[in-house]
N, C-alpha and C positions, 0 to 999 in steps of 0.2 A: 276231094277224093285223094289228092296227093298226100295230104296229111294223114289220112287213114292208112294209105299204103306204107308211108314212111314210119308210121307208128303201129304197124300191124301186131307187133309183139305185145303191145299194151291193149290194143282193141280186141284181139282174139279171145282172151280170157273173159272179158266182159260179155262178148257176143255168146260165148258158150254158156255163161251163167244165165243170160237172158233166156236162151232157148230152153235150158234145163228147168228153170223155175217158172217161166211164163208160157212155154210152148212157142211155136212159130208165130201164131197170130198175136199172142200177147207181146212177144218180142217186137214185132213190127209196129204195133200200136204204141208201145212204150217208146221206141225210138222215134216214132212220128211226133210224140209229145216233146222229146228232147230237141228235135229239129225245129220245133215251133218257136224257140227262143229268139227274141228280136233284139236289135241294137237298142241301147238305152236312149239314143237320140230320137227314136221314133215315139216316145212317150206321148200319148194322147189321153188325158185324164177322162174326158167324156166317153171315149170309146171303151176304156177299161171299166168305168162305172156301169155302162149299159151292158157290156159283156158279162159282168158279174151278176147283174139282175137277170139276164137271160139264163145263166147257168143255174142260179138258185131256183128260178121258176121251173126249169126243166127238172131239177131235183124234186120239186114239189109234185110235178106230174108223175115222175117215176115212182113216187111213194103213194100213188093213187089219191093224190090231193088230201092226204092226211099226214101232216108233218112234212119234213124235208128229208129226202134220202141222205143218209150219213155220208156216202161217198160213191164214187164210180171207180170200180177196180178194173184195171186192164186184164185181170185174170178171170173175174167172175161177173163183171157187169155192175149194175146198180145194187146198192145195199138197201136195207129197210130203213124206215124213218127213225130218227134219233131224237127222243124227247128233249134231252138237255139242250142240244144245239138248235133244235127247232124253236125252243123257247127264246133263246137269245138272238136268233136270226130275225124274229118278228120286229123288235124295235129298230134294227138296222134297215129293214125294208120300209117300215113306216116313216122313218126319218128321211130316207131317200124320196119317198112319195110326197113328203111335205115340201121338198125343194125342187122336185122335177115332175114333169108330166109323163115321162116315158113309162109306158105300161102300168100306169097308176091303177087302172081298174083291175088288171091281173094281180097286182101286188095286194090290193085290198082283199080280193077274193081269197088269195093264198093265205093271208094272215088270219082272216076270219075262220076259214076252214081248219087251219092249224090250231087256232084257239079252241075250237069245238073239240078237236081231237084230244088236245091236252086236258080239257075239262073231263073228258071221258076216261082219262087214265088216272086221275087223282084218286088216291085211296081214302078211305073213311077217316084215317088219322091225319089227313092233310098232305101226306108225302106223295112223291112221284117216283115211279120206277126208273131204273137205269136203262141202258141200251141192251136190248135183247135179253132182258131179265125181268122178273117180277119183283125183285128185291128193291126196297126203298133206298134211295141214294141221296145223301145230304147235298153234294155238289150239284147234282142234276136238279134237285128241287130248288136250290137257290137260283140257278140260271133260268129256270122256267118262270120264276117270279118276275124277272125282267120283262118277259113277253106278256104276262098277265097284266102288269101295270101299264105297259104300253098300249095294249088293247083297250083297257079301261079308259085311258086318257083319250084315245082316238075315237072310240065308238060309244063311250058313256054307257057301258053295259055293266051293271052292278055285279053280275055273276063273276066277272074276272077279278074284281077287287076282293070279293068274298073268298074266292079260291086262293088268291095271293095271301090273304090274312090267315087262312087255315094252314097254308104251307109255311108261313112265317112262324106260326105258333108251334108247329111240329119241330122246326129247326131250333127254336129257342129251347124247347123241351129236351132236345138231343144234345145240347151244348154242355161241355164239361165245365166245372167251376173255374178251371184255369183259362177258359175261353176258347179252346180248340174243340174240334169234333173228332171223336173216335168212333169207329164202326160205320156201317152204311157207306163204305167207300171201296175203291179198288184195292187198297191196302188197309184193311180195317184195324190193324194193330198199331198203326202210326198216325199221328196228326200231320196235317199238310198246311204249309204256309199259303199255298195258292187258294186255299179256302177263303182267303180274304175277299174273293169275289162273291162268296156267300154273304159276307158281312156287308159288302157294298149293296147287294140286293136288299138286305134287311134295313140298311140305312135309308134307302129309297122308300121302302115300305113304311118305315117309321116317320119319315117326313110327310108322307101323304096322309097317313092315318093318325098322326100325332101320338103314335104308340111308343111310349118310353121303353117298353121291354125290348123292342126291336133295336132301338138306338143303343141301349145299354149292352145288348148282346154283340152288336157290331163293334162297340168300343172295346169290350173285353177281348174279343178275338184279335183285333188290331194291336192291342197291347202285347199279346203273346207273339204275334208275327214280328213286331219290332224287336222283341227280346231274342229272336232267333237270328238276327242279322249280325254278321261279322263286320269288322272295320273296313274290309275291302268291298262291302256291298253285297256279299253273298248271303243267301238265306239257307240255313239248315232246313231240312224237311220240305224242300222245294222240288224234290224228285217225284217222278211218277211211279217208278218201280225199284230203281237201283240206287240207293243212297251210297256214296255222296254224289253220283253223277246225275245231273239234271238236264232235261231237254229244254231248249230255248222256249218252247211253247208254255211250259209251266212257269218258267222265269217271267215270261210275258204276262201271264195271269196275275202273278204276285205283284209285279210292278204296276200294272194298270189298276188293280184293286186298291193299292195304297194311294195312288195319285187321286183316284176318284173319292175315296173315303176322306182323305185329307181335305179335299175341296168341300165335300158335303158337310163334314163335321167341324170344319174350320180348325183343323188340328195341324199346326205347323210342324210338329214332330213327325207326323206321317209323311208329309211332303218332303221333309228333310231326309227321312229314311229312303224314300223313293229316289231322291236326288243322289244319294250315295251309290245306289245301284246303277242309276242312269250314267253317272260318271264313269263307272267301270265299263259299261257297255260302250260308251262314247270312245273310250281309249281303244277298245278293240276295233270299232268301226274305223277309226282314223288310222290304224296301223295294219289292219287285216280285214278279213271277211267274217261276219258273224256265221258261226257254224251251228250244227244241230245240238251237240252235247258238250257240257262243260263240267269240270271238277270244281271243288270249292276254292281252288286257287285261280279260277277263270282260265284254266288250261283246256283247250279244245281236245277232244278225244275222237273226233269224227271229221272227215273231210267234206261230208255232204252238207247241204243247207236245209234247215227246217223252214219252209216257206211260210207256214202258219206263224211261227215265232218271229220271223222277219217282219211280217205285217203287224203283229202285235207290238213289237218294239218301235216300229215307225209311229204307230198311233200313240203310244205312251210317251215317247220322246216329244212329239209335237204338243201333246196335251200338257205335259209338265212344263215345256217351254213357254206355253201360253200363261200358265199359272205363275211362274216365277220370272217371266220376262227374260228367258234365256234363248237368244236367237240361234246359238250353236246347236241346241237340241232340235229346234224347229228345222233348221237346215239339214241336219243329219236325218231326221225323220222323213223329210221330203226326198232326200237322196235314196233312202231305203224304199220309199214308194216307187221311185223310178226303177230301182233294181228289181223289185217284185214284178213290176210290169213286164220286164223282159221274159218272165216265165209264164205269162198269161197270154194264151192265143186268143185274139179278138176277131179273127176272120175265118176260122175253120168252118166248113159246112156241117161238121159233125156236132150235134147239139150236146153230146156228152163231153166234148173237148172245149168248145168255144166258151171262154169265160172261166173255165176251171183252173184250179191251182192244186198242184200236187202236194202231198205231205212232205216229200223230199225232192231235192234236185241234186244229182240226177235221180230219175224216177225210182231207181233201185236203192236209194239211200236208206238208212236205218230207221228213220221215223216214217212209219206207215208207208212202206214201199209199194209201188205199183198202183197207187190210188190217188184220186183227186178228191179232196175233202170239203164238205160244206162250210166248216168253221174257218178254213183258210180264206175262202172267198168272203165270208162274213167280215172278218177282221180287216181284210184289205179294203173292202168297201167302206167300212167305218173310217179307216184312215183317210181315204180319198175324200169322204164327205166332211171330215173335220176341217179341212182347209177353207171351207165356205163360211165357217162360223167361228167367232171368237169365243162364244159361249154355247157349245153344242147342246141340243135339246134331247139327244138320244139317251136311253138307258140301256145297259147291257153291253 
C-alpha cells in the first residue's frame, strides 16, 4: 500500500486506463490477475503442470466440449474454440497423459472430442478454416496436422491419418516454387518465416507416411527460412502484422520449427541457424528481460512481457541445448520456466484464472491485452514436460 501511495502519480493513469477500457469489473479482475504473481522461489513444477491441465480442460468445457476456447477475456469472458490451437494442444495433453495419471480420463475425452470436431471442420480440399472464419488457412491447417497425427498414434484410428494426409496434400499444392506460402494467411501478400512450423508438421507427416512430397516441401521452405536470416540471428518476415517489428511469439515459432526440423531431417545447417538466433536471445536474457516486441536489431520497443513467447523460448532453448549439448541454453530455459511460473496462479478458486497465462504482463500489455490464452498454457506445459525426457515424444 505504501508503494502505491508514494507512486500515486504513476499508478493513477494506469487505474484510469483500466476503468476506461475494462470497466470497473474488468479492472478489478485484471488487477486480481496481476496480484497473483508469486515469488520465483515458490516454483512447484507439478503444481504448475496440473494447474495448466485444469485450465485447458476448463477451456474445453467452455467451448462446449468441441475444441478449446481460444482465451478468457477479462472484458468479455470465454471466447469460442480455436481450430489451430486446439490442433496443437492435443499432442501436449496426450504427452502429459503418457507421463502422468492426473485427470487422464478427462484428457483423453477432451482430445477425442476435439478430434471429432476438427474432422467435422475439414473442407473437401483437405484444408482447415482459421479462427472465426470460413477461409482456409495454411498455418492453421499445418498446426492441426500435429493433433491428427498424435490422435492417430494414440488411438490407432485411421480417420485421423487420412485427414492429416489430405491436409498435407493441400499444403503442398499451395506452396510456392520458392518454398514459402502466400495467401491463406493473416497477411496474404507476404510470406512468413514462422510458417516453418507448417514444414515441421509436414516433415512429421512425411516420416510417418514415407511420403517424399511432404519431406521435400518441408526442405524447400526451410531453405527459404534460412535465406531470410541476418548475421545477428534475426529473421525477416517473422512479423505478425508490422514489419520489421516482431512479437516474441512468432520469433518463438520460427526458432522451434528450425530446431525440430533440424532434428527430424538431420540437417546441421538448420540447427546452426537456430543456434544463431538462440545466441542473440541468450544475450538478452543474460543482460535484461525478454520483452514482447523487437526490431531487426534486437531492440525492444515494448516494456511489457509476452508470456507465450517467454514459454516458447524456454522450450526451444532447452530443446536446442539437448541437441547440441549446451548446458547454458538448458539453464536459461529452466530459468525462464521459473519466471513464467510467477505469472501463473495455481491456487485461485476461479476456474477461469487458475492455471491460466495472460497474453501480456502486465495484463494491459500490447500482445493480446486483457486475455488469458490457451496457446500460452500449451507452450508452458510443453516446456515443463520436456525436462522429463531427453528425447521428447510429443509433436506440435
